[in-house]
N, C-alpha and C positions, 0 to 999 in steps of 0.2 A: 020273154025271159030276160032279155038284155035290159028291158025297161025295169024289171024287178031288181035286177042287179044295180042298175043306176039309182033306183029308188033306195035300195038298201045302202048304197054308198053315200047317197045324199043324206039319208037318215043318220048314218054313222057320222057323217060330217057335221050334221046338225047337233047330234048328241055331243060330239067332241067340242063343237062350238059352244053348246050350252054349258058343258062342264067348265070350259075355259072362262065363259062369261060368269058362271057361278063363282069360280075361283077368283076372277077379277073383282066380282061384286063383293065377295067376302074380304078380299084384300082392301078394296075401297072402304068397306064398312069398318074394317080394322083400323085403316088409316084415319077414317072419320072419327072413330072413337079416340084414337091417339091425338088427333088434332083437337077434338073436344076437350080432352084432359089437358092438352097443352094450352088451349084457349083459357080453360079455367085457371091453370097455373099463371098464365100471363095476366088474366084479370086480377087474380089474387096479388101478383107482383105489382100490377098497376095500382091496385087499391093501397097496397103497402107503400108504394112510392108516393102516391098522392098524400097519404097520411104523413110520410116523412117530409114531403114538400111543405105541407101545412105546418108541420113542426119547425122546419127550417125557416119558413116565412115568419112564424111567431118568434122564433129565436132571433131572426134577423131584426124584427121589430124591437125585441127586447134589447138586442145589442145596439140598435140605433138609439133607443131611449137611454141606455146606459152611456153610450158615447156622448150624447147630448148632456147628460148629467155630469159626465167627466169633464166635458168642455166648460160647463158652468162652474164646476168646482175648481177647474184649472184657472179660470178667470178670477174667481174669488181668491185662490191661492196666490195668483200674481199680484192682485191688489193687496192682499195681506202681507206678501213678501215685500212689496214696495213700502207699505206702512212700517213693517218691521225694520227695513233698512233705514228709513227715516228715524225711527225710534232708536235704533242702534247708533246712528250718527249723533243724535242728541245725547244718548248715554255716553258715547265716547267724548263728546265735548264736555259733558258734566264731569266725567272721570278726569279729564285733563284739568278742568278748573279745580277739582278737589285735590289733584296732585299738586297743582301750584299752591293752593291754600295750605296743603300739608307741608310742602317745602318751606313756605313762609312761616308756618307755625313751628317747624323744626328749627329754623334759623332763630326765630324769636325765643324758643325754648332754650337753644344753645346760648343765646345772648343772656337770657335770664339765669341760666346755669353758671355761665362765666361771671356774671355780676354777683350771683349768690356766693360763688367761690371766692371772689374778691372781697365781698363783705365778710364772709366767714374768716378769710385770712386776716382782714383788717381787725375783725373782732378778736381773733386769736392773738394778733399782735398787741391790740389794746389790752387784752386780758393779761398778756405777759408783762406789758409795761405797767399795768395796774398792780399785778403781783409784785413786780420789782419795786414799784413805788411804795406798796404796802409794806414789803419787807424793809425797805429803806426807812420808812416812817417808824416801823417797829424798832429798827436798830437805833434810829435817832432818839426814839422815846426811851429805849434802854440806856443809851448814853446820857440822855437828859436826866433820867432817874439817878444814874450813877453820879453825875455831876451835882445833882441836888443833894444826894446823900453825902457826897464829899464836902459840899458847901456847908451842910448842916454839921458835919464832923468838925470842919474848920471853925465854924462859928461857935460850936460847943467848946472846942479847944481854946478859942480866944476868950471864953467866958461869957458868951452870949447865950443866955437861957431863953426858954420859950416864952416866959412871962415878960422879960425885959426886951425881947427882940423887936417888937413893933416900935417901942420908944427909941431904941438905939438905931433901928433902921431909919426912923424918921429924922433923927438928929444927924445920922450919917449921910442921908440923902440931902439934908440942908447944907452940910459942910462940904460934901464931895460930889454933889449931884452934877455940877458942871464938869468935873474931871472925868467921872465914869457914868454917863447917862445910860449906858446899855446894860448895867447890872440890875437884875430883877430884885435880888434880895439885898442890894446895897454892897458896899465894899467892906469885906470883913477886916481889912487891914487899915481902915481909915483912922482907927484910934492909935495906931502905932507910928512912932516917928521914924522916918527913914534915915539911914546913916550910910556912909560910904563903905564902912567895914563892919561886918557883923561882930557883935560882942558876945561873949559866952552867955550873958544874961538874956540876950535877944535871940538865942538859938531856940528852934522849935523842933519837935519830934513828929515825924509823919505817922499818922495812925494806921497807914496801910503797910508801908515797908519798914516802919520803926527806925528810920534813919533821921539824923539831925540835919536841919537846914536853916539857913538864915532868912533874911527877907526875900520874898519872891515865892517861887513855887518849887516843890520837891523835884528832885532829879528824875524820878521814874514817871511823874506826871508830865514833865517837860518832854521826856523821851516818848511817851504815848502820843502827845500832841504832834511831835515831829514825825512819828510813824504814820499817824493819820494824814499828815500833810504830804508825805512822800510815798504813800502806798494807797492803792484803790482796793477796797474790800468788796467781794461779790455779795450782793444782797440775798442770794439764794443759798450758797454753800459757805459763805464767809471766807472764801479763799482770797488771799492778799496778792496783789500785783503791784510792781513798781509803777510810780506815776508816769514814767517815761514810756511804759508799755500800755498806753491807753487803748490802742487798736486791739491788742491781744485780750485786754480786759473786756472790751465790747464784744469781741468774737466769743469769748468764754460765756458771757451772759446770754448771748444769742443761742449758743448751743443747748442751753437748758430748755429752750422752747421747741427743740427738734424731737 
């Protein structure tokens, strides 16, 4: 009986041990399943990491190639920059030469401008002088015409007609050529005998002022000659200045050119 009890206790122990072993086995199986799934996960992660590693290697190779290309490009850029610096230096030298040429050209242009201004001023002065001389010539021509008309009147008054004038002028030139060589038309008074005192028969009447005068020249003609001797007439505006005020007369003529 005691043996049976021992056997039952032993059997109960075995059953308990079997249950514990089953539970342990189930636990181990569960852990194995978990470990299997974990291994699968780790393998998947390892595969992913291997792919990423391959991608990183490829990317590193690409980066290395790009770095090499960048180095080559950098070397080319350095060479190009050196060439550009040399070209820039040449351009600066060319610009400096052009500036010097431009400065020289400006100086030359300024000299030509000054010379042109001087020539223009001289031309203007010459034109003013030419105008003054032209006006003076016109005035002298007018005075010459007046003198010719007056000479003709005097010759007509003395009885010298147009038909007999050449013959009388020739005879007058022969008789008085030595005394008055500067008269163009001869001496209209060569046929008149001079006397110290004018007689009533020898009195003449001036055709201009209708006054009587003896031998010589009428008083108003003599006055005009004296006026021309003592006065300076402006050839532009005909304003008269005393002969002693020559500087004022020249300044007045110069003011017409301003």
